[in-house]
C-alpha positions as CSV (number, residue, x, y, z in Angstrom):
1,M,2.2,16.2,18.7
2,N,5.8,17.6,18.0
3,Q,7.1,15.9,15.3
4,Q,8.1,16.7,11.6
5,F,7.1,14.6,8.8
6,D,8.3,14.8,5.5
7,E,6.4,16.0,2.6
8,L,4.6,13.3,1.0
9,I,5.6,12.8,-2.9
10,F,3.8,10.2,-5.7
11,Q,5.2,8.8,-8.2
12,V,3.5,7.2,-11.1
13,E,3.9,3.4,-10.4
14,H,3.9,0.4,-12.8
15,I,1.1,-2.2,-11.2
16,V,2.5,-5.0,-13.3
17,P,6.2,-3.5,-13.7
18,K,7.8,-3.2,-17.4
19,K,10.6,-5.6,-15.8
20,H,7.7,-8.1,-15.8
21,H,6.4,-6.4,-19.6
22,G,3.8,-4.2,-17.9
23,P,2.8,-1.5,-20.7
24,T,3.2,2.2,-19.7
25,E,-0.7,2.9,-20.3
26,S,-3.1,4.1,-18.1
27,G,-4.7,0.8,-17.2
28,N,-1.3,-0.1,-15.6
29,L,-0.5,2.9,-13.6
30,A,-1.4,4.4,-10.6
31,L,-0.2,6.9,-8.2
32,A,2.0,5.4,-5.2
33,C,3.8,6.9,-2.6
34,F,7.5,6.9,-2.9
35,A,7.9,4.3,0.0
36,C,5.1,2.2,-1.2
37,N,6.6,1.9,-4.8
38,N,10.4,1.1,-3.3
39,H,8.9,-1.4,-1.2
40,K,6.8,-3.1,-4.0
41,G,9.4,-3.0,-6.7
42,T,8.9,-5.2,-8.9
43,N,6.9,-7.6,-7.3
44,L,3.5,-9.5,-8.3
45,T,3.2,-11.3,-5.2
46,G,3.4,-11.7,-1.6
47,I,3.1,-14.1,1.1
48,D,-0.1,-14.0,3.4
49,P,1.5,-13.8,7.0
50,E,-1.8,-15.1,8.3
51,G,-2.2,-18.2,6.2
52,G,1.5,-18.7,4.7
53,G,0.4,-19.1,0.6
54,V,1.6,-16.7,-1.7
55,V,-0.9,-14.6,-3.4
56,R,-1.3,-11.8,-6.0
57,L,-1.0,-8.0,-4.8
58,F,-3.8,-5.8,-4.5
59,N,-4.3,-4.1,-7.8
60,P,-6.1,-0.6,-7.7
61,R,-7.2,-1.1,-11.4
62,R,-9.0,-4.2,-11.1
63,D,-9.8,-4.7,-7.1
64,N,-12.3,-2.8,-4.8
65,W,-10.7,-1.4,-2.1
66,E,-13.2,-2.2,0.7
67,D,-13.4,-5.5,-0.4
68,H,-9.5,-6.1,1.2
69,F,-8.7,-3.4,3.8
70,E,-10.2,-1.5,6.6
71,W,-8.9,0.8,9.0
72,E,-8.4,0.2,12.8
73,G,-7.3,3.9,13.7
74,A,-4.1,4.1,12.1
75,L,-3.6,0.9,11.7
76,L,-4.2,-0.5,7.9
77,L,-6.0,-4.3,8.6
78,G,-6.2,-7.0,5.5
79,R,-9.2,-8.4,5.1
80,T,-8.5,-11.0,2.4
81,P,-4.9,-12.6,1.6
82,V,-4.3,-10.3,-1.0
83,G,-4.9,-7.3,1.5
84,R,-2.8,-8.7,4.2
85,A,0.2,-9.6,1.6
86,T,0.0,-6.1,0.2
87,I,0.1,-4.4,3.5
88,D,3.0,-6.2,4.1
89,V,4.9,-6.0,1.0
90,L,4.4,-2.6,1.0
91,A,5.7,-1.9,4.6
92,I,2.3,-0.1,5.2
93,N,2.1,-0.1,8.7
94,L,5.9,0.2,9.6
95,D,6.0,2.9,12.9
96,Y,6.6,6.1,11.6
97,R,4.0,5.6,9.2
98,C,1.0,4.9,11.6
99,A,2.5,8.0,13.6
100,L,2.2,10.0,10.7
101,R,-1.5,8.8,10.4
102,E,-2.4,9.3,14.2
103,A,-0.8,12.7,13.7
104,L,-3.5,13.5,10.7
105,I,-6.2,11.7,13.1
106,E,-5.7,14.1,15.7
107,E,-6.1,17.2,13.3
108,G,-9.6,15.3,12.1
109,V,-8.1,15.4,8.5
110,F,-7.3,11.5,7.8
111,P,-9.0,8.9,7.2
């Protein structure tokens, strides 16, 4: 693959945003890539693309990743409404992100 990808830089993310009175303490902080953090913004919820209902987003401090997500190659799939809404709000499966994961799979370093 002859593509160049930007360096992945992580930010400290407020799970419950400061705008919604989320504290700046370890139980409310997580590392997030720049793109995910920007897509999430101050959202606490999203719409499940399958069921159409408004649901909370995945909380990495409370939720078990495997309960809500699974990999199908480079594509992240949501197992639950929370997982699907989180994937949608964070735009996790945009083409360029899947292309990066495909390159990492080809190198044998993902997942």
